[in-house]
MIGURO-604444 format. One line per 8 residues: for each residue x, y, z of C-alpha. Coordinates in steps of 0.5 Angstrom, whole numbers. Layout:
% MIGURO-604444
X:Y:Z  ...
This chain:
% MIGURO-604444
243:240:257  238:240:263  235:247:262  234:245:255  230:239:257  226:242:262  224:248:257  222:242:252
218:237:257  216:242:262  209:243:259  208:236:259  211:235:266  206:241:268  200:236:267  202:231:272
204:235:278  201:231:283  205:225:281  212:229:281  210:231:288  209:224:290  215:221:287  220:227:290
217:225:297  218:218:296  225:219:294  227:223:299  224:218:304  228:213:301  235:217:301  234:218:308
232:211:310  239:209:306  243:214:310  240:211:317  241:204:315  248:205:313  249:208:320  247:202:323
254:199:321  258:203:325  256:200:332  256:193:328  263:194:326  265:196:333  262:190:336  265:186:331
272:188:331  272:191:338  275:198:335  272:202:340  273:201:348  270:207:351  265:207:356  259:212:354
254:216:358  247:218:355  247:225:353  240:228:353  237:229:346  238:237:344  244:238:348  248:243:344
243:245:339  243:243:332  250:244:331  252:238:336  246:233:333  251:229:330  255:228:336  249:227:340
247:222:336  253:218:335  254:218:343  247:215:344  248:210:339  254:207:342  251:208:349  245:204:347
249:199:343  253:198:350  247:197:354  245:192:349  251:188:349  251:189:357  244:186:357  244:181:351
251:180:349  255:181:343  252:176:339  245:178:340  246:185:340  249:184:333  243:180:331  238:186:333
242:191:330  242:187:323  234:186:324  234:194:325  238:194:319  233:190:315  227:194:317  231:200:315
232:197:308  225:195:307  223:202:308  228:204:304  226:199:298  218:200:299  219:208:298  224:207:293
219:202:289  213:207:291  217:213:288  218:209:281  211:206:281  208:214:281  212:215:275  209:210:271
203:214:269  207:220:268  211:216:263  205:213:259  201:220:260  207:224:257  208:219:251  200:219:250
200:227:250  205:228:245  202:223:240  195:226:241  198:233:241  202:231:234  196:228:231  191:234:233
197:239:230  197:235:224  189:236:223  189:243:225  195:245:220  193:248:213  194:244:207  200:249:205
204:246:211  204:239:208  206:241:201  213:243:204  213:236:208  214:229:206  209:224:208  215:219:210
218:225:215  212:226:218  210:219:219  217:218:222  216:224:227  209:221:230  212:214:230  220:213:231
221:220:234  216:219:239  218:212:241  225:215:242  222:220:247  219:214:250  225:210:250  230:215:252
227:221:256  221:218:259  225:212:261  230:216:264  225:220:269  226:215:274  234:217:274  232:224:273
228:225:279  231:220:284  238:221:283  239:229:284  235:227:291  240:221:293  246:225:291  244:232:295
242:227:301  249:223:301  253:230:299  249:233:305  251:227:310  258:227:307  259:235:309  256:233:316
261:228:318  267:231:315  267:238:311  274:238:310  274:231:307  268:233:303  271:239:300  277:235:298
273:230:294  269:235:291  275:237:287  276:231:284  268:231:281  270:236:276  274:230:273  268:226:273
264:231:270  269:233:264  270:225:262  262:224:262  261:231:258  266:229:253  262:223:251  255:226:251
258:232:247  256:230:240  251:225:242  245:230:240  247:232:233  249:225:231  242:223:234  239:228:230
242:226:223  240:219:225  233:220:225  233:224:219  236:218:215  231:214:218  226:219:216  229:218:209
228:211:209  221:211:211  219:216:206  222:212:200  218:206:203  212:210:202  214:213:195  215:205:193
208:203:196  205:209:192  209:208:186  210:200:185  206:200:179  211:205:175  217:202:178  215:195:175
213:198:169  220:201:168  224:195:171  227:200:176  227:195:182  234:194:182  235:202:182  230:203:188
234:197:192  240:201:191  237:207:193  234:204:199  240:201:201  245:207:201  240:210:206  240:204:210
247:204:210  248:211:212  243:210:218  247:204:220  253:208:220  251:214:224  247:209:229  254:205:230
257:212:232  251:213:237  251:206:240  259:206:241  258:213:244  253:211:249  256:204:251  262:208:253
258:212:259  258:206:264  265:204:263  268:211:263  264:213:269  266:207:273  273:208:272  273:215:274
269:214:280  274:208:282  279:213:281  275:218:286  275:213:291  282:211:291  284:219:292  279:220:297
281:213:301  289:215:300  287:222:303  283:220:309  288:215:311  293:220:311  289:224:315  288:218:320
295:216:320  297:223:321  292:224:327  289:230:324  283:227:322  276:230:324  273:222:324  276:216:327
277:209:323  270:207:323  267:213:321  271:214:315  269:207:313  262:209:314  264:216:310  267:211:304
260:207:304  256:213:303  261:216:298  261:210:294  253:210:295  254:217:291  257:214:285  251:210:283
246:215:282  252:220:279  253:214:274  245:213:273  245:221:272  250:221:267  247:215:263  240:218:263
244:225:260  246:221:254  239:218:253  236:225:254  241:228:249  238:222:244  231:224:246  232:231:246
234:230:238  227:227:237  223:232:241  226:238:237  224:234:230  217:233:234  217:240:236  218:242:228
211:240:228  208:242:234  211:249:234  209:250:226  205:256:225  198:256:223  196:262:219  189:260:218
186:264:225  179:264:228  176:271:229  176:273:236  169:274:236  167:269:230  160:270:226  156:263:226
152:262:220  148:256:218  145:257:211  147:261:204  142:266:203  144:271:197  151:269:194  158:268:195
163:274:192  170:274:191  172:281:190  179:283:187  182:276:190  190:275:190  193:269:192  201:267:193
203:261:197  210:264:198  209:271:198  213:272:192  210:269:186  202:270:185  198:264:183  191:268:182
191:276:180  185:280:181  179:275:181  172:278:181  167:273:181  159:272:184  156:266:185  148:267:187
144:262:191  142:256:187  147:258:181  152:253:178  159:256:176  164:252:172  171:254:172  175:251:166
182:252:164  189:249:163  193:245:168  196:250:173  191:256:171  189:256:179  182:253:179  184:248:185
187:254:188  181:258:187  176:253:190  181:252:196  180:259:198  173:259:199  173:254:205  179:257:208
184:252:206  188:258:205  187:265:206  187:270:201  193:275:200  189:281:197  182:282:197  176:278:200
171:273:199  164:274:202  158:270:204  152:274:204  156:280:205  160:278:210  168:277:210  169:269:211
175:271:215  170:273:220  166:267:220  167:261:225  171:256:221  167:250:223  160:254:221  163:256:214
166:249:212  159:246:215  156:250:209  161:246:204  161:239:201  166:237:196  167:232:191  174:231:188
177:228:182  181:223:187  175:220:191  178:220:198  175:214:202  178:211:209  179:204:211  173:203:214
166:200:212  162:203:206  157:205:211  162:209:216  165:213:209  158:215:207  156:217:214  163:221:215
161:228:215  154:227:219  154:224:226  148:220:228  146:218:221  140:213:220  141:207:216  135:210:212
138:216:211  145:213:209  141:208:204  137:214:201  144:218:200  147:212:196  141:211:192  141:219:189
148:217:188  147:211:184  151:207:189  146:203:193  145:197:187  153:196:187  153:196:195  148:191:196
152:186:191  158:187:196  159:181:200  157:185:207  153:190:203  154:197:207  158:193:212  164:192:207
170:194:208  173:199:203  180:197:204  186:203:204  184:209:201  178:205:198  183:200:194  177:194:194
173:199:190  173:201:182  174:209:181  167:210:179  164:206:185  169:210:190  167:217:187  159:215:188
161:213:195  164:220:196  158:223:192  153:220:197  157:222:203  156:229:200  149:228:199  148:226:206
152:232:209  147:236:205  151:242:204  148:249:201  154:250:197  158:244:193  165:244:190  166:239:185
174:239:183  174:235:176  169:229:179  169:225:173  175:226:169  179:220:172  173:215:170  171:211:164
165:213:160  160:208:163  162:210:170  162:218:168  155:217:166  153:214:173  157:219:176  154:225:172
147:223:173  148:223:181  152:230:181  146:233:177  141:230:182  146:233:187  147:240:184  140:241:182
138:244:189  145:247:191  150:253:189  155:249:186  162:251:184  165:246:179  172:245:176  171:242:169
176:238:165  171:235:160  167:241:158  161:237:156  159:236:163  158:244:164  155:246:158  148:247:162
152:252:168  149:258:169  156:261:168  163:259:165  169:262:167  176:261:163  182:262:168  189:263:164
195:264:168  191:266:175  186:271:171  179:270:169  180:272:162  173:270:159  166:269:162  159:267:160
155:261:158  157:255:153  154:258:147  156:265:148  163:263:150  163:259:143  161:265:139  167:269:143
172:264:139  177:265:144  180:261:150  174:257:151  173:255:144  180:253:143  179:248:149  172:246:146
175:244:139  181:240:142  176:236:146  172:235:140  178:233:136
């Protein structure tokens, strides 16, 4: 488990090496001070109960080397205690030893606090980094990735799964880093005092580990299933919000409620199993720890009574205190283990995004361009989303600078896919696309997309002001430039009628505006970007007649000085195009001007006649 934990989280720990080193150092000191504070108990016990009546002489430090260090320390500890008793009496000596114990405890708690405090920036930093990494990855991934993933599932991973990592993994960092140090220091101390007794103790530890392991075995798989069910519920909420009008129109409220309740009941059932399994951690480790203490108490007592023990009674009590102190970090570590299993399940789901392959690669030495000088050429272009079924077949098309080329055809003929290849939202499966005789795969992605402006069928606006939506593609745009773009897009007049003019918030996806208003703002955004290449994807098909007229007028102004590729649903909007290409089942089956295609009496003529009807 810990190996998998470090493999997954190692990249984030590496960013906070200083904090990790600091907390390790603090916890080592805390453990050492804890051991020394317990050692003060020995003379206190002897003074209280008159256990040891031997007379001790001072032994110089270092006598006998490292192997005799414990014996020398024990001897001199008793010597100093006797000196204090002879000088100040038993009561005062007890008080002085109590003060020493308090000071050592203060040092222990201060270093313990320091170790935990150093973990705070580590914990919050890791959670921030994970969120930032997911968002950066989502922004960089190709559009094809999102056609295979549900939005609700992605939302769950960036919210609930990251929260689970925070609640389980990062909140357990204190226990993960601190407890192994405490266990190591305590077990080393136990070996130093009695290796025979400690070896016997370690024979009991596998029982403790087995009990803990049995509980945590299925926790990770249950947590994965739990997060998957949570994703289902979020996806359903997202679908419901997007389709509320249809749900009400088809009187399907009850059906959707039952569907949602089924998922939440399944989520509750899995959550119960995870919670019960996690709740068992403390009582099981508590019981097994007590069993271990009882067994060691019996064995140590038997050794002392039989006269075979390497330590005396007071040392045995100290040994038991250290042994019992070892149990708490073991229990905390097991508790952290259960939490980590849950967190690793969420981290695996997050890694499906972070490790997703981005097949749109920047060239090793990309060419930077800032203008279109001659033409855009598609040469023998083929494209398939999955490598099996081809969407586009042998597309050959040249769009010269300043020309307007229109793409028409039935739904599913490949029009939108074709224009998505030019800014490299996808890469061609065969053939190539060139701008000014340079393969676009050799161009800098940033400079390529800087040349292109998009106006889509669905005007996509962000929940921000009108001003910021228009200036979205151009940093540092002045108010004068924004207003000029809005005027060209026939948008300035209705914007000024808004309560706060250009500072009016448009709402989620521009929901406070009409379809025509949203489209004109998206055109103003394209005008302000001032790209040499313009891609129009059925920009007027969803509008009423009056809005279409205003938008079409704005588009014609925008197209007049640019190289344009327009997908058209309404043929009336592209009559004046320099060339019209008719796509059918991924192939260009006809091309020419409006008049020549009508005279050809083929696909285009049939589309034209159906629209006339």
